[in-house]
C-alpha positions, 0 to 999 in steps of 0.5 A: 443647864440646871442642877437637876440636869446634872443629877439626872446625868449622874443618876444615869452614869453612876446610879447615885441619888442626891437628897437634900436634907429635910426638916424631919419625917412626916406621918406618911414618910415611912409608908411613902418610902415603901411605895417608892421602893415598890415602883423602883423595884418594878423598874428593876432598881433598889434603894441602898440602905444609906439612901433609904435612910436619907429619904426617910428623913424628908417630910411629905412634900420633900419626899413627893418631890425627890421621889417623883424626880427619882422615878422620872430619872429611872423611868428615862433610864430604862425606857419606861418613860414612854408610857408611864402612868403613876400607880398612886395619884395621891403619893405620898399623902394617900396610898394603899400601904399594904398593897405597896408592900406586897407589890414590892415583895412580889417584884423582889421575889420574882427577880430572885427567881429569875436571877439569884445573883442580886446586889445587897441593899445594905452594902450594894455588892452583888458578889455575895448571896442574898435573901429577902427579909420577911415581910419587908423583902429587903435583900441582905447578904450574909456579910451585912447580916453578921455586922448588924444586931439582927435579932435576939438570942436563938433560944427565945427568938422573940424578935428580928430586925431588918438591917435596911429599913431597921424595922423590928418584927415580933414573933411567937417563937423560933421562925425563919426571917426570910421570904420563900423564893422559888428555885432559879428559873433562868439567867435574867438581868441583875437588879441595880442598886441606887446609892446616896450621892454626897457631892454633885460637884466632886462626882461631876468632875470625876465623870468629866475626867473619865470621859476626857481620858477615854482613848476611844471616840465617844458614842452619841450619849457620852458626847452629849454628857460631856457637853453638859458636864463641860458647861458646868466646868470652872475654867479657873480650876483645871487641876482635876482634868487629865494632863492629856486628852487622847481623843481629839474630838473630846479635846475640841469640846474642852478647848471651845469651853476654854476659849470663851472663859480662859483662852490662856489655857488653850495651849495646855491641850492644843497641839496641832492645827487641826485642834485650832480648826476643831475649836473654831468649829465647835465654837461656831455650833458645829460638830468636832468630827469635821464631817460637815462644813460649818460657817465659822464665827468671828474671833475676838482679837485676844483669842486670835492672838492665843490661837496664832501662838498655838500655831507658832510653836509648831514646826512649819512643815507640820503646820502646812501638812495639817492645813493641806488636809483641809485647805478650804477650811484653813483658808477660812481660818486665816481670814479670821486670824489675820496672820499677815497683819504686821504685828502678827507677822513679827510675833508669830512668823511660823504661823504667817509662814504656813498660811503663805504656803497654804494660800500659794502666796506670790513673793515680791508683791508685798515687800515687808511681808515677804521679807519676813516670810523669807527670813523665817523660811531661812530659819527652817532649813531644808524644811522650806524652799523657794520654787520660783516665786513661791514658797514650798515645804517638804512635809513629813508625809512627803519624806515618808512617801519619798522613802517608800518610793525608793524602798528605803525601809530603814529610813521610812521606819525611822520616820514613822516611829515618831507617829505610831498611828501612821506606822500601823497604817503603813505597816503593810507597805513596810513589810512588803519592802522588807525583803531581807531579814535585816530590814524586817528587823528594823521595821519590828524594832520601830514597831516595838518602840512605837506601839505604846503610844498607839490608839486602840483603833489602829492597833486592832485594825493592823492586827486584823489585816496581818491575820490574813495578809500571809495568804493570797486570794482575799477581799479588801473591805474599806470603811470610809469615815462617815455617820452612815457606815458604807463598806466597799470591797475589792479583790486583794491583788497584792502579793502576800507578805513574808510569813516570819515578819508578818507573824512577829509584827502581829505578835507585838500588836497582840501583846500591846493590845491585851 
């Protein structure tokens, strides 16, 4: 990872360009900037006034390096890098200056004819009407024009100046300072402005924070950007990061970075056994979505203790519930963390208990270990019980299923209230069993309390299901999780939901979503 990689990322995400101050403009710098403008305009991008001034301070070599890198970045951004031939091979020492100016003006006028709502090159705002100054064709809005010494008085009108390039143009008398633009001929994309960046570190941290704070899963490009930004994160300074990271795949990428440099900070974000598994998968070169198995790397002892400490602070039933979703993977995690070592059993008894339940450990085979497990199990109360010579836990999911099986709607709603996503996924089952108004009211009350903590995906999924559940005869469509989308449809043979509670639940979900 280099500074150029970060600057390319920030160019793509923020349209900011970072210019290293030069020793002063050379004899061809002004012409070179015009040529650079022409090539950028052909790619749909404009230089703002601060960036143009910064480029104007570079010598010929500095402008050549910066311009070449900028053109390559913008070309990659627009897809023009696939078949790119340099317009001027001797840039910037040997360029047809006038041809470049005309080419730039033609590109700007063509863009204005296609879409008049273009950004101002002085302030960068796209919400004010802009016009191209003649003959340089720099786009200027009325607000920037009023705050700049644009020309002499209206009586003599012997000169005017461009607020962007600050070039002064002499005239023989009253004249219009604007280029003629044909009437708009369509609704085409708006040109994008490139601004002058001030600090790559600050801007990279801002982008990293924004990606980590996302509430929806990242697309592949954002995922790759997050990996790159995390590679330059200083683990000793986490003050700028969000307090919570909603997307667990994004959280795993950060945890893997912390595991290598600051294991003590892992507990700040990891709050489930699956977080620990994702961390180990990412650390081993796998993907945090856990869709494909990966061979886990060995874990050094300090990190081993830190991960066991994260597991030990969780409730035993929640630990076991997470582990049972992926038993083979967590058995491998147990082989790496060594939870049954005597020192680990003493320091992390609940983690040892969870792995014992997962591995179906037989009591009576190992005296000291069994004594410690029984002592810890007794501390968990009714959540852990002994069945024969085995330890068993009563998980939260089991309690919910038991309540639904007995049509105990109030108890099921109270349990689901603590997990908004699960409440939305099981909302249909609750409303199906809420056959009396009192039970339906209890479900909607629990829903109203839980919705602020729900993610966007479960919200929209539940809302879409409720929209058709009051009428029979529909098809049910399932989208199993995977990297290739495959949909499965079956006839919906479930009885329709009662209209009033279903509509009330849909209203609550819609109000939260919008």
